[in-house]
C-alpha positions as CSV (number, residue, x, y, z in Angstrom):
1,M,20.9,-25.6,-18.5
2,Q,23.6,-23.6,-20.4
3,R,24.3,-20.1,-20.4
4,K,23.5,-19.2,-24.1
5,T,20.2,-20.8,-23.6
6,R,19.5,-18.8,-20.3
7,I,20.6,-15.6,-21.8
8,A,18.2,-16.2,-24.9
9,E,15.2,-17.0,-22.2
10,V,16.1,-13.4,-20.3
11,R,16.1,-11.7,-23.7
12,R,12.5,-13.4,-24.5
13,A,11.5,-12.2,-20.9
14,L,13.0,-8.6,-21.7
15,L,11.9,-7.5,-25.4
16,P,8.1,-7.2,-24.7
17,A,8.6,-5.6,-21.1
18,R,7.4,-2.0,-20.8
19,R,7.4,-1.0,-17.4
20,V,10.4,-2.7,-15.5
21,L,11.3,-2.4,-12.0
22,I,15.5,-3.2,-10.9
23,L,16.2,-4.4,-7.8
24,S,19.3,-5.5,-6.2
25,H,20.5,-6.6,-2.5
26,R,20.3,-4.3,0.7
27,N,23.5,-2.5,1.8
28,P,24.9,-2.8,-2.1
29,D,28.4,-3.1,-3.4
30,G,29.8,-2.5,-6.5
31,D,28.3,-5.1,-8.4
32,A,24.8,-4.6,-7.1
33,V,25.0,-1.2,-8.1
34,G,27.0,-1.3,-11.3
35,S,25.0,-4.1,-12.9
36,S,21.9,-2.3,-11.9
37,L,22.6,1.1,-13.7
38,A,24.4,-1.0,-16.9
39,L,21.3,-3.1,-17.2
40,L,19.3,0.4,-16.8
41,S,21.5,2.2,-19.4
42,G,20.5,-0.9,-21.8
43,L,16.6,-0.9,-21.0
44,L,16.2,2.9,-21.4
45,A,18.2,2.4,-24.9
46,L,15.3,0.1,-26.1
47,G,12.6,2.6,-25.0
48,K,11.9,1.1,-21.9
49,T,10.3,2.5,-18.4
50,C,12.5,1.6,-15.8
51,E,13.0,2.5,-12.4
52,V,16.2,1.0,-10.2
53,V,15.4,0.5,-6.4
54,N,17.7,-0.3,-3.5
55,T,16.1,0.3,0.0
56,D,19.9,1.6,1.5
57,G,20.3,3.7,-1.9
58,V,23.8,4.2,-3.4
59,P,27.0,3.9,-1.1
60,A,29.0,7.0,-0.9
61,N,32.2,5.8,-3.2
62,L,29.5,5.1,-5.8
63,V,27.5,7.8,-6.3
64,W,29.7,9.1,-9.2
65,L,28.6,6.4,-11.5
66,P,26.8,7.5,-14.4
67,L,22.8,7.2,-13.9
68,A,23.5,6.5,-10.0
69,E,20.9,9.7,-9.2
70,R,18.4,7.4,-10.8
71,V,18.5,4.6,-7.9
72,G,15.6,5.0,-5.5
73,I,14.9,4.1,-2.1
74,G,11.5,2.4,-2.9
75,P,9.2,1.8,-5.9
76,E,7.3,4.7,-6.9
77,R,4.7,2.5,-8.8
78,D,2.8,-0.7,-8.7
79,D,2.1,-1.6,-12.2
80,Y,5.3,-2.9,-13.2
81,D,5.0,-5.8,-15.8
82,T,8.6,-6.9,-15.1
83,V,11.0,-7.2,-12.2
84,V,14.5,-8.0,-12.5
85,F,16.3,-9.4,-9.6
86,L,20.3,-8.6,-9.6
87,D,22.8,-10.3,-7.4
88,C,20.3,-12.0,-5.1
89,G,20.2,-15.2,-3.8
90,N,16.7,-15.2,-3.0
91,P,13.8,-12.8,-3.9
92,D,13.8,-11.6,-0.2
93,R,17.5,-9.9,-0.6
94,P,16.1,-6.7,-1.7
95,G,13.8,-6.0,1.4
96,V,11.2,-4.5,-0.5
97,D,7.4,-5.6,-0.2
98,L,7.1,-8.2,-2.8
99,A,3.0,-8.4,-2.6
100,P,2.3,-6.1,-5.5
101,L,4.8,-7.4,-7.4
102,R,3.5,-10.9,-7.7
103,G,1.5,-10.4,-10.8
104,A,4.6,-8.9,-12.8
105,R,7.1,-11.7,-14.6
106,W,10.2,-12.0,-12.5
107,I,13.9,-12.3,-13.8
108,N,16.5,-13.6,-12.0
109,I,20.1,-12.7,-12.9
110,D,22.7,-13.9,-10.3
111,H,26.3,-15.7,-9.8
112,H,25.7,-16.8,-6.2
113,P,25.8,-20.6,-5.5
114,G,22.8,-21.7,-3.9
115,N,20.4,-19.5,-5.7
116,G,17.1,-21.0,-6.0
117,D,16.0,-20.2,-9.8
118,F,13.1,-18.2,-8.2
119,G,12.2,-16.3,-11.4
120,H,10.1,-17.0,-14.6
121,A,13.6,-16.7,-16.4
122,N,16.6,-17.5,-14.5
123,L,20.2,-16.4,-15.4
124,V,22.4,-17.7,-12.7
125,D,26.0,-18.8,-13.0
126,P,28.3,-19.0,-10.2
127,A,31.2,-19.4,-12.6
128,A,30.7,-15.7,-13.5
129,C,33.1,-13.1,-11.8
130,A,30.2,-11.0,-11.3
131,T,26.7,-10.3,-11.8
132,A,27.9,-7.5,-14.2
133,E,29.4,-10.3,-16.3
134,L,25.8,-11.9,-16.8
135,V,24.4,-8.6,-17.3
136,Y,26.9,-7.4,-20.1
137,E,26.1,-10.8,-22.1
138,V,22.1,-10.0,-21.8
139,L,23.0,-6.5,-23.2
140,V,24.8,-8.3,-26.1
141,G,21.9,-10.6,-26.5
142,L,19.7,-7.7,-26.6
143,Q,22.0,-6.0,-29.3
144,V,22.2,-3.0,-27.0
145,P,25.3,-1.1,-27.8
146,V,27.3,-0.9,-24.4
147,G,28.6,2.6,-24.2
148,F,30.7,4.9,-21.9
149,T,27.7,4.6,-19.3
150,A,27.1,1.0,-19.2
151,A,30.7,0.6,-19.6
152,T,31.8,2.5,-16.7
153,N,29.3,0.5,-14.6
154,I,30.4,-2.8,-15.7
155,Y,33.5,-2.2,-15.3
156,T,33.4,-1.3,-11.7
157,A,31.4,-4.0,-10.9
158,I,33.7,-6.4,-11.9
159,L,36.7,-4.7,-10.3
160,T,34.8,-4.2,-6.9
161,D,33.6,-7.9,-7.1
162,T,37.3,-9.4,-7.6
163,G,39.0,-7.3,-5.4
164,C,40.9,-5.1,-7.7
165,F,41.4,-8.9,-9.9
166,R,43.1,-10.1,-6.2
167,F,40.4,-12.8,-5.8
168,S,40.0,-16.2,-7.0
169,N,37.0,-15.0,-9.4
170,S,39.4,-12.8,-11.2
171,N,39.2,-15.2,-14.4
172,A,39.9,-14.7,-17.9
173,R,36.3,-13.4,-18.6
174,A,36.9,-10.8,-16.1
175,F,39.8,-9.5,-17.9
176,E,38.3,-10.0,-21.1
177,I,35.2,-7.9,-20.4
178,A,37.1,-5.3,-18.4
179,S,39.6,-4.8,-21.3
180,R,36.6,-4.3,-23.4
181,M,35.2,-1.6,-21.3
182,V,38.2,0.1,-21.2
183,G,38.1,0.1,-25.2
184,R,34.8,1.9,-24.6
185,G,36.8,4.4,-22.9
186,V,36.7,3.7,-19.5
187,D,40.0,5.0,-17.7
188,P,41.2,2.3,-15.1
189,S,43.1,4.8,-13.0
190,W,40.0,7.0,-12.7
191,V,37.9,4.7,-11.8
192,A,39.9,3.1,-9.1
193,Q,40.7,6.5,-8.0
194,M,37.0,7.3,-7.7
195,V,36.1,4.2,-5.8
196,Y,38.8,4.1,-3.4
197,D,40.6,7.1,-2.8
198,Q,37.5,9.4,-1.8
199,Q,37.3,8.1,1.4
200,P,35.4,10.3,4.2
201,V,37.6,10.9,7.2
202,N,34.6,9.4,9.6
203,R,35.1,6.4,7.8
204,L,38.8,6.1,8.5
205,R,38.0,7.1,12.3
206,L,35.7,4.1,11.9
207,L,38.5,1.9,10.8
208,S,40.9,3.0,13.2
209,R,38.4,1.8,16.1
210,V,37.6,-1.5,14.2
211,L,41.2,-2.7,14.0
212,E,41.7,-2.3,17.7
213,T,39.2,-5.2,18.0
214,L,41.4,-7.5,15.8
215,E,41.9,-10.7,17.5
216,L,43.2,-14.2,16.1
217,S,42.4,-18.0,16.7
218,P,44.8,-19.8,19.0
219,R,46.7,-21.3,16.1
220,D,46.4,-17.9,13.6
221,K,44.4,-19.5,11.3
222,A,41.5,-17.2,11.9
223,A,41.1,-13.6,12.4
224,C,38.4,-11.4,13.5
225,V,37.4,-7.7,13.9
226,V,34.0,-6.5,15.3
227,V,31.8,-3.0,14.5
228,T,29.4,-2.1,17.0
229,Q,26.3,0.3,16.7
230,E,28.3,2.5,19.3
231,M,31.2,2.8,17.0
232,F,28.7,3.7,14.2
233,R,27.1,6.7,16.6
234,A,30.9,7.8,17.6
235,T,32.1,8.4,14.1
236,H,29.0,9.2,12.4
237,T,29.2,6.4,10.5
238,G,26.8,3.7,8.6
239,V,26.6,0.3,7.4
240,E,28.0,1.5,3.9
241,D,31.3,2.5,5.4
242,V,32.0,-0.9,6.4
243,E,32.4,-2.0,2.9
244,G,36.1,-3.8,2.6
245,F,36.9,-3.8,6.3
246,V,36.9,-7.5,6.2
247,N,39.9,-7.9,3.9
248,Y,41.7,-6.4,6.8
249,P,41.6,-9.7,8.9
250,R,41.9,-12.0,5.9
251,S,45.3,-10.0,4.7
252,V,46.9,-11.2,8.3
253,C,50.2,-13.4,7.5
254,G,49.5,-17.2,8.1
255,V,45.6,-16.5,8.2
256,E,43.5,-18.9,5.9
257,V,39.9,-17.1,7.1
258,G,39.3,-13.3,8.1
259,F,35.6,-12.2,9.2
260,L,34.0,-9.4,10.3
261,L,31.1,-9.2,13.1
262,R,28.8,-6.4,12.5
263,E,26.3,-5.5,15.4
264,E,23.1,-5.0,14.0
265,P,20.2,-2.9,15.4
266,D,18.2,-5.3,16.7
267,G,21.3,-7.0,18.5
268,R,22.1,-10.2,16.0
269,Y,25.5,-9.7,14.2
270,R,26.0,-10.2,10.6
271,V,29.0,-11.9,9.9
272,A,31.1,-11.6,6.4
273,F,33.3,-14.1,6.0
274,R,36.5,-14.1,3.2
275,S,39.1,-17.1,2.7
276,K,42.5,-16.9,1.2
277,G,41.4,-20.0,-1.0
278,R,41.9,-23.5,0.8
279,V,38.9,-23.2,3.5
280,D,35.4,-23.2,2.0
281,V,33.9,-20.3,3.6
282,A,30.4,-21.1,1.8
283,E,30.2,-24.3,3.5
284,I,30.8,-22.8,7.3
285,A,28.2,-19.8,6.5
286,R,25.5,-22.2,5.8
287,E,26.3,-24.2,9.0
288,F,25.5,-20.3,10.7
289,G,22.4,-20.1,8.3
290,G,23.8,-17.9,5.4
291,G,25.5,-18.7,2.4
292,G,27.7,-17.1,-0.1
293,H,30.6,-18.1,-2.4
294,R,33.8,-20.5,-1.5
295,N,36.1,-17.6,-0.8
296,A,33.5,-14.7,0.4
297,A,30.2,-15.4,2.2
298,G,27.8,-14.1,5.1
299,A,25.3,-15.1,7.6
300,T,23.3,-13.2,10.3
301,V,24.0,-15.1,13.7
302,E,22.3,-14.5,17.5
303,G,24.6,-14.5,20.3
304,T,27.5,-12.0,21.8
305,A,30.1,-11.1,19.4
306,P,32.9,-13.2,22.1
307,Q,30.7,-16.0,21.6
308,I,30.1,-16.2,17.7
309,R,34.0,-15.2,17.5
310,Q,34.6,-18.3,19.5
311,R,32.4,-20.6,17.5
312,I,33.8,-19.5,14.2
313,F,37.3,-19.8,15.4
314,D,36.5,-23.4,16.5
315,R,35.1,-24.3,12.8
316,V,38.0,-22.6,11.0
317,E,40.5,-24.5,13.1
318,A,38.7,-27.6,12.7
319,A,38.7,-26.8,8.6
320,C,42.3,-26.4,8.6
321,D,42.7,-29.6,10.8
322,E,40.5,-31.5,7.8
323,L,42.7,-30.1,5.2
324,L,46.0,-31.1,6.8
325,L,44.4,-34.8,7.3
326,G,43.5,-34.8,3.9
327,R,47.0,-34.0,2.6
328,R,48.6,-36.4,5.2
329,E,46.2,-39.0,3.4
330,V,46.8,-38.3,-0.1
331,G,50.7,-38.3,1.0
């Protein structure tokens, strides 16, 4: 189904809505928060009663976003007629009790491959640079003026999800929408400063400990860092402080895939994968029970950190061997 058709489907679902709940995935990033607040801004302009919920709240580097104070950690009512899932590959990603929401109309807006179209209306397009791109197009379809509040949230979402326009999803549409948001008053320098240059000192102390765990695979094709619960306790930090750390192992010269192992309270490890482009980490993540994009994916894995690290090292180096073999066969 073409994107225009799906946008029209979402528009038809939102226009009659009266009480809307907006959800995004746990441990939200800039795209999850920015998309939620941009949509909130538009729906409020249409006179809707709206609530934004994220069970982990807003990360410290995003609390300055317009309307961020409207994000709650749990639904305040159970009579929503419409629930919008943003940036969620499946309806379990927000981590809320869905039982009271079964009678509502579900709208699913996402850019992750593998999304199962679980909504009554679905706008899912992996070609989008971020979920915020799709939210922007929904607002345009609703004929809602995109003012400074929505523009700031959309720009921030695209900026963060493209890695400051460094990742492969930094397509022409990403720059086009970012330019339009600047035209609506967004100051790129100010946004970048607020997102990246306001780090708590404890986060940097955590980073120093994490970088000490850096290890490379035998042929230097993969690099890994580890975050433990003990590190969180020692530095008085939390999951939100780890955002972006996976880019450090990815940045090592010669490395094709960087990944971060984050110990969960139950002893399992959350793995964040980042690829420089040649290795499809979504495929690797699926083998570990996860998923995601070609260059950014994740999974939750049981085992010790050394065991998981070695399994991923082996898998990445095998993937690199397959790429080399493929080039030789073509040649």
